[in-house]
C-alpha positions in Angstrom: 25.1 18.1 -5.6 22.9 15.5 -7.4 24.0 13.7 -10.5 23.6 15.6 -13.7 20.8 13.8 -15.6 18.8 14.3 -18.8 15.8 12.1 -19.2 14.5 11.3 -22.7 10.8 11.1 -22.0 8.3 9.3 -24.4 5.1 11.0 -25.3 1.8 9.7 -26.8 1.4 9.6 -30.5 -1.9 11.5 -30.1 -2.9 13.9 -27.3 -6.5 12.4 -27.3 -5.3 9.2 -25.6 -5.0 8.4 -21.9 -1.4 7.8 -21.1 -1.7 4.8 -18.8 -1.9 2.1 -21.6 1.0 3.5 -23.5 3.6 5.0 -21.2 5.4 3.1 -18.4 5.1 4.2 -14.8 8.8 5.2 -14.9 7.7 8.2 -16.9 5.5 9.5 -14.1 8.3 8.7 -11.6 10.9 10.6 -13.7 8.6 13.7 -14.1 8.3 14.0 -10.3 12.1 14.4 -10.1 12.4 17.1 -12.8 13.8 20.6 -12.2 12.8 21.6 -15.7 11.6 20.3 -19.1 12.9 20.9 -22.7 10.2 20.7 -25.4 9.3 21.8 -28.9 6.7 24.2 -27.6 5.6 25.5 -24.2 2.0 24.4 -24.9 2.9 20.8 -25.6 5.2 20.8 -22.5 2.5 22.0 -20.2 0.0 19.5 -21.7 2.5 16.7 -21.1 3.3 17.7 -17.5 -0.4 18.0 -16.6 -0.8 14.3 -17.0 1.5 13.6 -14.1 1.6 16.6 -11.7 -0.8 19.1 -10.2 -1.5 22.5 -11.7 0.7 24.4 -9.4 3.7 22.2 -10.1 3.0 22.1 -13.8 2.8 25.9 -13.9 6.0 26.4 -11.9 8.1 24.0 -14.0 10.7 25.9 -16.1 10.3 25.2 -19.8 13.1 25.6 -22.4 12.3 25.3 -26.1 14.2 23.1 -28.6 12.8 22.9 -32.1 13.7 23.4 -35.7 14.5 27.0 -35.1 17.1 26.4 -32.3 20.6 27.0 -33.4 23.3 24.5 -32.5 25.4 27.2 -30.8 22.4 27.9 -28.5 22.0 24.3 -27.3 24.9 24.4 -24.8 22.8 26.8 -22.6 20.1 24.2 -22.3 22.5 21.9 -20.6 23.9 24.4 -18.1 21.4 23.7 -15.3 21.9 19.9 -15.7 25.7 20.3 -15.5 25.2 22.1 -12.2 23.4 19.1 -10.8 19.7 19.5 -11.8 17.5 16.9 -13.4 15.8 17.8 -16.6 13.8 16.0 -19.3 13.3 16.4 -23.0 10.0 15.5 -24.6 8.8 15.4 -28.2 5.4 16.5 -29.4 4.7 12.9 -30.1 6.6 9.6 -29.7 10.2 9.4 -28.8 12.7 12.3 -28.5 15.5 12.3 -31.1 13.6 10.2 -33.6 12.6 12.5 -36.5 12.9 15.2 -33.8 15.3 18.0 -33.0 16.6 16.5 -29.8 19.5 14.4 -31.2 22.1 17.2 -31.3 21.4 18.0 -27.6 21.9 14.4 -26.6 25.2 14.3 -28.5 26.3 17.5 -26.7 25.2 16.0 -23.4 27.4 13.0 -24.0 30.4 15.2 -24.9 29.9 17.1 -21.6 29.7 13.9 -19.5 26.0 14.3 -18.6 24.2 11.1 -18.0 21.3 10.5 -20.4 18.5 8.1 -19.6 16.0 7.0 -22.3 12.6 5.7 -21.1 10.9 3.5 -23.7 7.6 4.3 -25.2 5.5 4.4 -28.4 7.3 5.0 -31.7 5.3 5.3 -34.9 8.0 3.9 -37.2 8.6 0.8 -35.1 4.9 0.2 -34.7 4.4 0.5 -38.4 7.3 -1.9 -39.1 5.7 -4.5 -36.7 2.3 -4.2 -38.2 3.3 -4.0 -41.9 4.5 -7.5 -42.3 7.4 -6.2 -44.3 11.1 -6.9 -43.9 12.3 -5.5 -40.5 15.7 -7.2 -40.7 17.0 -4.5 -43.0 15.3 -1.1 -43.1 16.1 2.6 -43.5 14.2 5.5 -42.0 14.1 8.7 -44.0 12.0 11.0 -41.8 10.1 13.6 -43.9 10.6 13.6 -47.7 10.7 16.8 -49.8 7.5 18.8 -50.1 7.9 20.0 -53.7 6.4 17.6 -56.2 9.3 16.9 -58.5 11.9 16.4 -55.8 9.4 14.2 -54.0 8.8 12.0 -57.0 12.5 11.7 -57.7 13.1 10.7 -54.0 10.4 8.1 -54.1 11.7 6.5 -57.3 15.1 6.4 -55.7 13.8 4.7 -52.5 12.0 2.1 -54.7 15.3 1.3 -56.5 17.2 1.1 -53.2 14.6 -1.3 -51.7 14.9 -3.6 -54.8 18.7 -3.5 -54.8 19.4 -4.5 -51.2 16.1 -6.2 -50.2 15.3 -3.6 -47.6 12.2 -1.7 -46.4 12.2 2.0 -46.8 10.3 4.0 -44.2 9.2 7.6 -44.1 6.6 9.7 -42.3 4.3 12.5 -43.2 2.4 15.3 -41.4 -1.4 14.8 -41.2 -2.3 17.6 -43.7 0.0 16.2 -46.4 -0.7 12.4 -45.9 -3.2 12.2 -48.8 -0.8 13.9 -51.3 2.1 11.7 -50.2 -0.1 8.6 -50.8 -0.9 9.9 -54.3 2.8 10.6 -55.0 3.9 7.2 -53.9 1.3 5.5 -56.2 2.6 7.6 -59.1 6.4 7.1 -58.5 6.8 3.6 -57.2 6.8 0.5 -59.5 3.6 -1.6 -59.7 5.2 -4.6 -58.0 6.4 -2.6 -55.0 4.8 -3.5 -51.7 3.5 -0.3 -50.1 2.2 -0.2 -46.5 0.2 2.8 -45.3 -0.1 3.0 -41.5 -2.5 5.7 -40.3 -3.4 7.1 -36.9 -1.4 4.5 -35.0 -2.6 3.7 -31.5 -5.9 5.4 -32.0 -9.3 3.7 -32.4 -9.3 4.8 -36.1 -5.9 3.1 -36.7 -5.6 1.6 -40.2 -2.6 -0.4 -41.4 -2.7 -2.0 -44.9 0.0 -3.5 -47.1 -0.6 -4.0 -50.9 1.2 -4.0 -54.1 1.2 -0.6 -55.8 -0.7 -2.0 -58.7 -3.4 -3.1 -56.3 -3.5 0.3 -54.5 -4.0 2.0 -57.9 -7.1 -0.1 -58.5 -8.5 0.3 -55.0 -7.0 3.4 -53.2 -8.1 4.4 -49.8 -9.4 7.8 -48.7 -6.9 9.4 -46.3 -8.1 12.3 -44.1 -5.8 14.6 -42.2 -4.1 11.7 -40.4 -0.5 11.1 -39.2 1.0 8.5 -41.5 3.9 6.2 -41.8 4.7 4.8 -45.3 6.8 1.7 -45.9 7.9 0.3 -49.3 9.8 -2.8 -50.4 10.1 -5.3 -53.2 
């Protein structure tokens, strides 16, 4: 019986891209050993597999779903084939599994069951944004997605601004493409004028834009944001 193994497989930040410049060859090598794949949707899983294997192998690969609708009590079943000696992988729709992604509880459960977990490095939007922002990366906090409703969102943004000032840290959050423009507007309304705000859009794509300015400067000269994946960073 082979060693129980769960691979954490990186994915591209955008499906338009070729994978060779962004994903290490170890991803392709790992995919060739898989008995099955865990993903947020079957469509995204098949699209990921198609980059590395032929159509027949891609179509025959068992796919299990793990997303925001998966109950904790149902996750143990996902690990059963691995515990019996199979090799499976988990892949996010974009970036790294378990980072602003539903995979973390599964990895914790795998650790508790003694299943070996191997993470393969790859692109991560929040790390890329930190690198490109020029803001403090010695001390930062990542908050994932903020509230959608306007008043809770403004309150949270004001809180993040206070926290960044109190402990000299960079506050990082992300937003879905169709809400990026509204998030930018809310940040300009809620944050203090002297707060440094970085907007990182469409990372790794040809249309990538990363710009850091004081909120007071953004208010005078805002940018137009289309439906683009965005990372926001703020600090004093």
